[in-house]
C-alpha positions as CSV (number, residue, x, y, z in Angstrom):
1,M,26.4,-49.7,79.9
2,R,23.0,-50.5,77.9
3,V,22.2,-46.5,78.9
4,Q,25.3,-45.5,77.0
5,T,25.1,-47.6,74.6
6,I,20.8,-46.8,73.4
7,H,22.2,-43.2,73.8
8,G,24.9,-43.6,71.6
9,K,22.8,-45.5,69.0
10,I,20.6,-42.3,69.1
11,L,23.1,-40.2,68.1
12,F,24.3,-42.3,65.7
13,V,20.5,-42.0,63.8
14,L,20.7,-38.0,64.5
15,S,24.1,-37.9,62.7
16,A,23.1,-39.4,59.8
17,L,19.5,-37.5,59.9
18,V,21.0,-34.1,59.6
19,P,22.4,-34.8,56.4
20,L,19.2,-36.2,54.6
21,C,18.2,-32.9,55.8
22,A,20.0,-30.4,54.8
23,G,19.9,-32.2,51.7
24,C,16.0,-32.3,51.2
25,L,16.7,-28.0,52.5
26,S,19.1,-27.9,49.6
27,Q,16.9,-29.0,46.6
28,G,13.9,-27.6,47.5
29,A,16.0,-24.2,47.3
30,V,16.9,-25.5,44.4
31,D,14.1,-26.8,42.7
32,Q,12.2,-22.7,44.1
33,A,14.9,-21.3,42.2
34,M,14.8,-23.1,39.4
35,K,10.8,-21.8,39.4
36,D,12.1,-18.3,40.2
37,R,13.9,-18.3,36.9
38,D,11.6,-20.2,34.6
39,A,8.6,-17.7,35.9
40,E,11.5,-14.8,34.9
41,I,12.2,-16.1,31.4
42,Q,8.2,-16.3,30.8
43,T,7.8,-12.7,31.6
44,L,10.9,-11.9,29.3
45,R,9.1,-14.0,26.3
46,D,6.1,-11.6,26.9
47,Q,7.7,-8.4,27.0
48,K,9.5,-10.0,23.9
49,V,6.2,-10.2,22.1
50,Q,4.6,-7.6,23.7
51,I,7.4,-4.6,22.3
52,Q,7.5,-7.2,18.5
53,E,4.0,-6.4,18.8
54,Q,4.3,-2.7,19.3
55,L,7.3,-2.5,16.8
56,E,5.0,-3.6,13.8
57,A,2.5,-1.0,15.3
58,A,4.5,1.5,14.7
59,N,6.2,0.5,11.4
60,A,2.6,0.1,10.2
61,D,1.8,3.4,11.3
62,K,5.0,4.7,9.9
63,Q,4.4,3.8,5.7
64,H,0.9,4.8,6.6
65,L,2.4,8.2,7.4
66,Q,4.9,8.1,4.7
67,N,1.7,6.9,2.0
68,S,0.2,9.7,3.0
69,L,2.6,12.1,2.8
70,Q,3.8,11.0,-1.6
71,E,-0.6,11.1,-1.5
72,A,-0.4,14.3,-0.4
73,S,3.1,16.2,-2.3
74,M,1.6,14.0,-5.2
75,K,-1.4,16.3,-5.6
76,M,-0.1,19.3,-4.7
77,A,2.6,18.4,-7.0
78,L,-0.1,17.7,-10.4
79,Q,-2.3,20.5,-9.1
80,S,0.6,23.3,-9.6
81,V,1.5,21.7,-12.7
82,P,0.8,25.2,-15.1
83,R,-2.1,24.1,-17.9
84,E,-0.1,22.9,-21.4
85,A,-0.2,26.2,-24.3
86,G,-0.7,23.5,-26.4
87,A,-4.6,23.0,-25.0
88,Q,-5.1,26.5,-24.8
89,T,-5.0,26.8,-28.2
90,D,-7.0,23.7,-28.6
91,E,-9.8,24.9,-26.7
92,R,-9.4,28.6,-28.6
93,A,-10.1,26.8,-32.6
94,G,-13.1,24.9,-31.4
95,G,-11.4,21.6,-29.6
96,P,-12.1,19.9,-26.4
97,S,-12.4,22.1,-23.8
98,T,-10.9,21.3,-20.4
99,A,-12.8,24.0,-18.5
100,G,-15.5,22.6,-16.2
101,Y,-13.3,19.3,-15.4
102,D,-11.6,21.3,-12.3
103,D,-13.3,18.8,-9.7
104,L,-11.7,16.0,-10.7
105,D,-8.6,17.1,-8.6
106,V,-6.3,15.5,-11.4
107,P,-4.5,17.0,-14.4
108,V,-6.8,17.2,-17.3
109,D,-5.6,18.4,-20.6
110,V,-5.6,18.4,-24.3
111,R,-3.0,16.7,-26.7
112,D,-3.2,15.7,-29.7
113,G,-6.4,17.7,-30.1
114,R,-7.7,14.9,-27.7
115,L,-9.1,15.7,-24.6
116,V,-6.9,13.2,-21.7
117,I,-7.6,13.0,-17.8
118,T,-4.7,11.6,-16.0
119,L,-4.9,9.1,-13.3
120,P,-1.8,9.2,-10.8
121,S,-1.1,5.8,-9.0
122,A,-0.6,7.9,-5.6
123,V,-4.3,8.9,-6.0
124,A,-5.6,5.4,-7.1
125,F,-4.4,2.9,-6.4
126,D,-1.9,1.7,-3.6
127,S,1.7,0.3,-4.3
128,G,2.0,-2.3,-6.6
129,K,-1.5,-3.1,-6.5
130,A,-4.1,-3.1,-9.0
131,E,-7.8,-2.3,-7.1
132,L,-9.1,1.1,-7.2
133,S,-9.2,3.0,-3.8
134,S,-11.5,5.2,-2.7
135,G,-10.0,8.6,-4.3
136,G,-9.6,6.8,-7.5
137,K,-12.7,5.4,-7.3
138,G,-14.7,8.8,-5.8
139,V,-12.6,10.1,-9.1
140,L,-13.8,8.3,-11.8
141,D,-17.5,9.2,-10.6
142,K,-17.0,12.6,-11.1
143,L,-15.5,11.6,-14.7
144,A,-18.1,9.4,-15.6
145,Q,-21.0,12.5,-15.3
146,H,-18.7,14.7,-17.3
147,L,-17.9,11.4,-19.9
148,K,-21.3,11.2,-20.4
149,K,-22.8,14.3,-21.3
150,D,-19.9,15.8,-22.8
151,Y,-19.1,13.1,-25.1
152,P,-22.1,10.2,-25.4
153,S,-20.8,8.5,-28.5
154,A,-17.1,9.1,-28.2
155,R,-14.4,6.5,-27.9
156,F,-12.4,6.3,-24.7
157,Y,-8.7,5.3,-24.5
158,I,-7.4,3.5,-21.1
159,E,-4.0,3.6,-21.4
160,G,-1.7,1.8,-17.8
161,H,2.1,3.1,-17.4
162,T,4.5,2.5,-14.7
163,D,7.9,3.4,-14.1
164,S,10.9,1.3,-14.8
165,D,11.3,-0.1,-11.7
166,P,11.2,-3.9,-11.8
167,I,9.0,-6.0,-10.0
168,Q,9.9,-7.2,-6.4
169,K,7.0,-8.0,-3.7
170,S,3.7,-8.3,-6.1
171,S,1.9,-10.3,-7.7
172,F,2.5,-9.4,-10.7
173,G,5.0,-10.8,-13.4
174,S,6.0,-7.7,-14.9
175,N,5.4,-3.5,-15.0
176,R,3.4,-4.8,-18.6
177,E,1.0,-6.8,-16.5
178,L,0.5,-4.2,-14.0
179,S,-0.6,-2.0,-15.9
180,V,-2.8,-3.7,-18.0
181,E,-4.5,-4.3,-14.5
182,R,-5.2,-1.1,-13.5
183,A,-6.4,-0.2,-16.5
184,L,-8.7,-3.0,-17.1
185,A,-9.5,-1.7,-13.0
186,V,-10.9,1.4,-14.5
187,L,-12.7,0.0,-17.6
188,T,-15.0,-2.5,-15.1
189,Y,-15.6,0.6,-12.5
190,L,-16.7,2.6,-15.3
191,V,-18.7,-0.1,-17.2
192,E,-20.4,-1.8,-14.3
193,T,-20.1,1.1,-11.5
194,C,-20.4,4.3,-13.3
195,K,-23.2,2.6,-16.3
196,I,-20.9,3.4,-19.1
197,S,-21.5,1.3,-22.6
198,D,-18.6,-1.5,-22.3
199,E,-18.1,-0.8,-27.0
200,Q,-16.6,2.6,-25.8
201,F,-13.4,1.7,-24.5
202,V,-9.8,0.5,-25.4
203,V,-8.3,-0.7,-23.0
204,V,-3.9,-0.3,-23.6
205,G,-0.9,-2.1,-21.0
206,H,2.4,0.5,-21.6
207,G,4.1,-0.7,-18.8
208,Q,7.6,1.7,-18.7
209,Y,7.5,2.5,-22.1
210,R,5.6,5.9,-22.4
211,P,7.3,7.9,-19.3
212,I,6.4,11.6,-19.2
213,A,9.4,11.9,-16.9
214,A,12.4,10.6,-15.7
215,N,12.7,7.6,-13.7
216,S,15.7,9.0,-12.1
217,S,13.9,10.6,-9.3
218,A,11.1,9.6,-7.3
219,E,9.3,12.6,-8.4
220,G,9.7,11.5,-12.0
221,K,9.0,7.5,-11.7
222,A,5.5,9.2,-9.5
223,K,4.8,11.0,-12.5
224,N,4.9,7.6,-15.1
225,R,2.9,5.3,-12.7
226,R,-0.9,6.6,-14.2
227,V,-3.6,5.9,-16.0
228,E,-4.5,8.0,-19.0
229,I,-7.6,8.6,-20.2
230,I,-8.2,9.4,-23.9
231,V,-11.0,11.0,-25.6
232,H,-11.8,9.7,-29.1
233,T,-14.8,11.8,-30.6
234,E,-16.2,10.1,-34.0
235,K,-14.2,12.6,-36.9
236,D,-11.0,10.8,-34.8
């Protein structure tokens, strides 16, 4: 009788332990599943970050290509523009000549008896900025050699122009301000780097108010975004 009682107690204890062990196994499985889930979530997050970085890099490459294409198109358009008839007349009459300025690869014309060198923004500046690009500096380096040789005593008007689009993303308060800052950037480079006397310059910012093309098209706006250097001789 006593043996049966002890045996019964053992069975009772074992029967109580079975669900507890089963509970332990179930909790361990849950914990492992949660760890697996967390690892999968982290992997997905890492993949998302990687994809975002790749997308940003692709967008940056796209923007760079678009800027390069716009600059190339602008240069081709400018190089295809024929010289104005007025410029030929002034040259034959003994006025200022555009001869010898082809190395600048920017428009050089004679307007109202004065030599006008046009520095397109697509060549000289990044969009919405007033810092000269390497291309713009290269043009000014060559131009300075011509000006010092051909017009050592002339007065140079540096006039900034923009298109009519309102300022949105840049730090400038208006198109007028942007045009002035770009003209000043040209002045600073010609004076400090190219060593032309500061007293020979006049700086003007016209903003969007003196367009040379309609602002209704991208090509027209590109032509309006420019800095002009106008040579005033001693006789002016």
